[in-house]
Wavefront OBJ file of the C-alpha trace (Angstrom):
o trace
v 1.875 -21.304 70.411
v 1.332 -18.196 72.579
v -1.751 -19.598 74.349
v 0.583 -22.173 76.059
v 2.994 -19.459 77.157
v 0.696 -17.091 78.952
v 2.464 -17.579 82.281
v 6.016 -16.751 81.011
v 5.612 -12.974 81.338
v 6.696 -13.047 85.076
v 8.761 -16.103 84.423
v 11.087 -14.236 82.361
v 12.233 -12.228 85.440
v 13.762 -15.438 87.003
v 15.250 -16.607 83.592
v 16.862 -13.279 82.847
v 18.035 -12.898 86.446
v 19.823 -16.241 86.386
v 21.521 -15.211 82.970
v 22.620 -11.885 84.518
v 24.062 -13.630 87.403
v 25.922 -15.878 84.982
v 27.291 -12.840 83.219
v 28.766 -11.511 86.496
v 30.778 -14.630 86.930
v 32.397 -14.146 83.523
v 35.570 -12.720 85.366
v 36.246 -16.226 86.560
v 38.403 -17.857 83.877
v 36.980 -21.183 84.534
v 33.433 -19.886 83.212
v 34.859 -19.022 79.903
v 35.487 -21.682 77.213
v 37.370 -21.076 73.866
v 35.166 -22.564 71.142
v 35.759 -22.752 67.486
v 33.938 -20.101 65.547
v 32.906 -22.734 62.864
v 31.267 -24.689 65.532
v 28.826 -21.761 66.328
v 25.695 -21.249 64.153
v 23.846 -17.952 64.109
v 20.898 -17.283 66.154
v 17.616 -17.696 64.006
v 15.857 -15.207 66.316
v 18.317 -12.236 65.898
v 16.155 -9.056 65.590
v 18.890 -7.114 63.958
v 18.615 -7.223 60.151
v 21.190 -4.587 59.241
v 24.710 -4.647 60.472
v 26.795 -1.459 59.901
v 29.986 -2.245 57.875
v 31.856 0.679 59.538
v 30.777 -0.374 63.091
v 31.878 -4.023 62.266
v 35.219 -2.927 61.005
v 35.806 -0.702 64.063
v 34.967 -3.651 66.369
v 37.224 -5.862 64.179
v 40.152 -3.441 64.546
v 39.537 -3.374 68.418
v 39.475 -7.160 68.558
v 42.692 -7.396 66.546
v 44.257 -5.048 69.199
v 42.730 -6.168 72.435
v 41.021 -9.383 71.669
v 37.312 -10.232 72.532
v 36.641 -8.579 75.876
v 33.304 -10.069 76.684
v 32.500 -13.589 75.894
v 29.460 -14.420 73.597
v 26.576 -16.433 74.999
v 25.904 -19.802 73.235
v 24.045 -23.096 74.007
v 24.951 -26.500 73.144
v 23.469 -28.470 70.219
v 23.991 -31.993 68.961
v 27.299 -33.153 67.605
v 29.624 -30.663 69.293
v 27.838 -27.764 67.650
v 26.617 -24.643 69.388
v 23.981 -21.980 68.728
v 24.647 -18.206 69.376
v 22.391 -16.680 71.881
v 23.746 -13.220 72.374
v 26.751 -11.554 70.795
v 26.399 -11.669 67.043
v 28.409 -8.491 66.366
v 31.331 -9.821 68.336
v 31.042 -13.172 66.345
v 31.008 -11.484 63.127
v 33.852 -9.051 63.987
v 35.988 -11.912 65.218
v 35.434 -13.737 61.903
v 36.641 -10.421 60.171
v 39.531 -10.355 62.350
v 40.597 -13.861 61.297
v 40.123 -15.483 64.726
v 39.417 -19.146 64.667
v 38.155 -19.395 68.262
v 36.118 -17.089 70.442
v 35.693 -16.796 74.287
v 32.088 -18.202 75.149
v 29.842 -18.734 78.023
v 28.037 -22.045 77.393
v 24.632 -22.429 79.020
v 22.015 -25.205 78.697
v 18.592 -23.581 77.673
v 15.426 -24.318 75.880
v 14.364 -22.726 72.599
v 12.007 -20.288 74.451
v 14.734 -19.336 76.880
v 17.119 -18.742 73.976
v 14.588 -16.615 72.211
v 13.673 -14.478 75.146
v 17.374 -13.777 75.976
v 18.403 -13.072 72.438
v 15.581 -10.634 71.908
v 15.899 -8.829 75.195
v 19.612 -8.553 75.020
v 19.143 -6.829 71.616
v 16.344 -4.715 72.501
v 18.275 -3.204 75.354
v 20.922 -1.991 72.957
v 20.637 1.391 71.261
v 21.688 0.469 67.745
v 18.681 -1.446 66.382
v 16.783 0.581 63.729
v 13.179 1.395 64.665
v 11.666 -1.412 62.559
v 14.080 -4.026 63.869
v 13.166 -2.823 67.370
v 9.426 -3.143 66.615
v 9.842 -6.655 65.161
v 11.776 -7.653 68.133
v 9.003 -6.422 70.429
v 6.341 -8.208 68.262
v 8.227 -11.476 68.278
v 8.754 -11.398 72.096
v 5.061 -10.390 72.709
v 3.647 -13.064 70.702
v 5.997 -15.976 71.700
v 5.480 -15.392 75.497
v 1.989 -13.795 75.474
v 3.102 -10.599 77.063
v 0.941 -7.651 77.597
v 2.430 -4.386 76.478
v 2.945 -3.378 80.139
v 4.894 -6.576 80.877
v 6.861 -6.297 77.615
v 7.907 -2.640 78.448
v 8.935 -3.778 81.892
v 11.151 -6.605 80.518
v 12.943 -4.431 78.133
v 13.244 -1.362 80.258
v 11.083 0.973 78.112
v 7.979 3.016 78.792
v 4.670 1.495 77.657
v 4.096 4.438 75.349
v 7.498 3.948 73.777
v 6.706 0.309 73.091
v 3.354 1.046 71.720
v 4.724 3.730 69.447
v 7.406 1.399 68.112
v 4.819 -1.460 67.509
v 2.680 1.025 65.402
v 5.420 1.205 62.859
v 4.624 -2.328 61.850
v 1.248 -0.958 60.440
v 3.241 0.796 57.706
v 3.405 -0.635 54.199
v 6.467 -2.980 53.722
v 8.171 -0.574 51.297
v 8.219 2.097 53.962
v 9.443 -0.156 56.708
v 12.312 -1.281 54.451
v 13.282 2.301 53.804
v 13.554 2.817 57.540
v 15.656 -0.251 58.061
v 17.987 1.041 55.390
v 17.972 4.431 56.940
v 16.631 6.128 53.815
v 13.974 7.664 55.992
v 13.573 7.937 59.733
v 10.982 6.542 62.184
v 9.739 10.139 62.461
v 9.041 10.107 58.618
v 7.268 6.747 59.214
v 4.936 8.348 61.943
v 4.039 11.190 59.671
v 3.082 8.589 56.852
v 1.058 6.683 59.410
v -1.059 9.792 60.302
v -2.372 9.425 56.680
v -5.039 6.617 56.561
v -5.548 6.268 52.736
v -3.182 3.747 51.352
v -2.668 5.671 47.925
v -2.083 8.989 49.793
v 0.524 7.223 52.121
v 2.273 6.048 49.049
v 2.421 9.540 47.678
v 3.759 11.111 50.888
v 6.375 8.419 50.970
v 7.383 9.297 47.492
v 7.612 12.934 48.273
v 9.722 12.343 51.361
v 12.069 9.964 49.389
v 12.350 12.063 46.225
v 12.335 15.615 47.748
v 14.230 14.904 51.035
v 11.504 16.275 53.211
v 12.236 16.809 56.866
v 10.163 15.093 59.457
v 8.626 18.349 60.174
v 7.670 19.118 56.594
v 6.285 15.474 56.258
v 4.186 16.086 59.364
v 2.858 19.454 57.940
v 1.834 17.674 54.791
v 0.047 14.950 56.794
v -1.726 17.615 58.799
v -2.749 19.395 55.636
v -4.199 16.162 54.303
v -6.269 15.776 57.562
v -7.610 19.344 57.151
v -8.202 19.317 53.427
v -8.589 15.682 52.321
v -5.569 15.892 49.922
v -1.925 16.668 50.112
v -0.812 20.252 49.583
v 0.452 21.616 46.385
v 3.961 23.060 45.957
v 2.858 26.653 46.863
v 0.635 25.507 49.593
v 3.252 23.677 51.473
v 4.832 26.865 52.882
v 1.557 28.281 54.043
v 0.624 28.107 57.654
v -2.488 26.105 58.453
v -4.368 29.173 59.896
v -3.366 31.558 57.267
v -6.288 33.579 55.871
v -6.811 34.417 52.284
v -4.403 37.103 50.951
v -1.866 36.394 53.733
v 1.726 36.469 52.496
v 3.293 35.051 55.634
v 5.066 31.717 55.287
v 6.479 29.222 57.924
v 10.111 29.932 58.457
v 12.000 26.650 58.103
v 13.555 25.348 61.379
v 17.212 25.344 61.790
v 18.465 21.700 60.706
v 20.212 21.425 64.041
v 17.291 22.309 66.034
v 15.019 19.907 63.877
v 17.578 17.147 64.637
v 17.416 18.071 68.379
v 13.640 18.213 68.312
v 13.547 14.578 66.895
v 16.079 13.373 69.456
v 14.064 14.835 72.323
v 10.876 13.279 71.132
v 12.487 9.863 71.041
v 14.198 10.323 74.322
v 11.113 11.659 76.237
v 8.454 9.439 74.518
v 6.248 12.536 73.862
v 5.683 14.971 71.032
v 8.267 17.921 70.974
v 8.026 21.133 69.025
v 10.858 23.536 68.812
v 10.236 27.186 67.430
v 12.505 30.043 67.115
v 16.336 29.927 66.848
v 19.252 28.635 68.853
v 19.589 32.046 70.501
v 15.937 32.477 71.546
v 12.898 30.289 71.095
v 10.341 27.867 72.654
v 10.194 24.135 73.289
v 6.610 22.759 73.537
v 5.855 19.225 74.715
v 2.603 17.539 73.920
v 1.293 14.329 75.304
v -1.877 12.185 74.360
v -2.882 10.587 77.708
v -2.082 10.403 81.386
v 0.220 7.507 80.940
v 2.391 9.436 78.449
v 2.487 12.214 80.953
v 3.500 9.998 83.842
v 6.220 8.383 81.735
v 7.452 11.877 80.669
v 7.697 13.461 84.273
v 9.372 10.246 85.557
v 12.133 10.700 83.056
v 12.506 14.131 84.393
v 12.914 12.776 87.838
v 9.552 14.088 89.125
v 6.174 12.534 89.937
v 2.581 13.114 88.894
v 0.635 13.540 92.236
l 1 2 3 4 5 6 7 8 9 10 11 12 13 14 15 16 17 18 19 20 21 22 23 24 25 26 27 28 29 30 31 32 33 34 35 36 37 38 39 40 41 42 43 44 45 46 47 48 49 50 51 52 53 54 55 56 57 58 59 60 61 62 63 64 65 66 67 68 69 70 71 72 73 74 75 76 77 78 79 80 81 82 83 84 85 86 87 88 89 90 91 92 93 94 95 96 97 98 99 100 101 102 103 104 105 106 107 108 109 110 111 112 113 114 115 116 117 118 119 120 121 122 123 124 125 126 127 128 129 130 131 132 133 134 135 136 137 138 139 140 141 142 143 144 145 146 147 148 149 150 151 152 153 154 155 156 157 158 159 160 161 162 163 164 165 166 167 168 169 170 171 172 173 174 175 176 177 178 179 180 181 182 183 184 185 186 187 188 189 190 191 192 193 194 195 196 197 198 199 200 201 202 203 204 205 206 207 208 209 210 211 212 213 214 215 216 217 218 219 220 221 222 223 224 225 226 227 228 229 230 231 232 233 234 235 236 237 238 239 240 241 242 243 244 245 246 247 248 249 250 251 252 253 254 255 256 257 258 259 260 261 262 263 264 265 266 267 268 269 270 271 272 273 274 275 276 277 278 279 280 281 282 283 284 285 286 287 288 289 290 291 292 293 294 295 296 297 298 299 300 301 302 303 304 305 306
């Protein structure tokens, strides 16, 4: 299928531009139609697999108070039926709120156009989990024959961020499902991915899940495996990698708040970030693997690489 769509990478610009222009017109009441919720079927290309009950309940409460502020985007099907293109959270919350109709923007579009808009609209949101995001990238890339560079441009991300996201799909299914459920983070997944032996990956995953390892602790165990060909024992976990025989020094655990900040900075900047010390005094180290990652990093800081 993708072989016939190789030219759609640039064509998506015109498609999305037209839809965004349509969205700007929604302030005109004549553009909005009230459609029965029962006449709208879900989008089969919805990348989000998990919907937070708390978030839906909050949106439901808002809709009960203020109504649906932004119309959902739908396309007509046969027999006075419609397919949702974008706005599934609003549709679900409206059902919870007991609404029978919902404001919509109806647009004629092909299957491919619907797929592109649905995926990109969701990928530009911040609340997809890491695996859902990666699956969306993968589906969009395959369906439209996009290069990683074209894909990154369409979704407004750096190429390195897209590449790192797609790598998560190389993880075993059980690990991907835990990331989707929120049992472990994408950072844990990357630590597991650093181990190339399947059985050892499974053991590291088990340790993370059962012992509540932080991302930094999981990364340390993966590094130990690279250096020694096995995961560390209980006493070895606390020993620094370059400790000499007889050394009693141990790695001081990082403050949980700083560890959270460390992961957030890494996700935001698209590079590896290491924080050492305390909240009062310490050091932030940034590492990158190639020139493209460096350029993306400095651009986010508002600078340029000469």
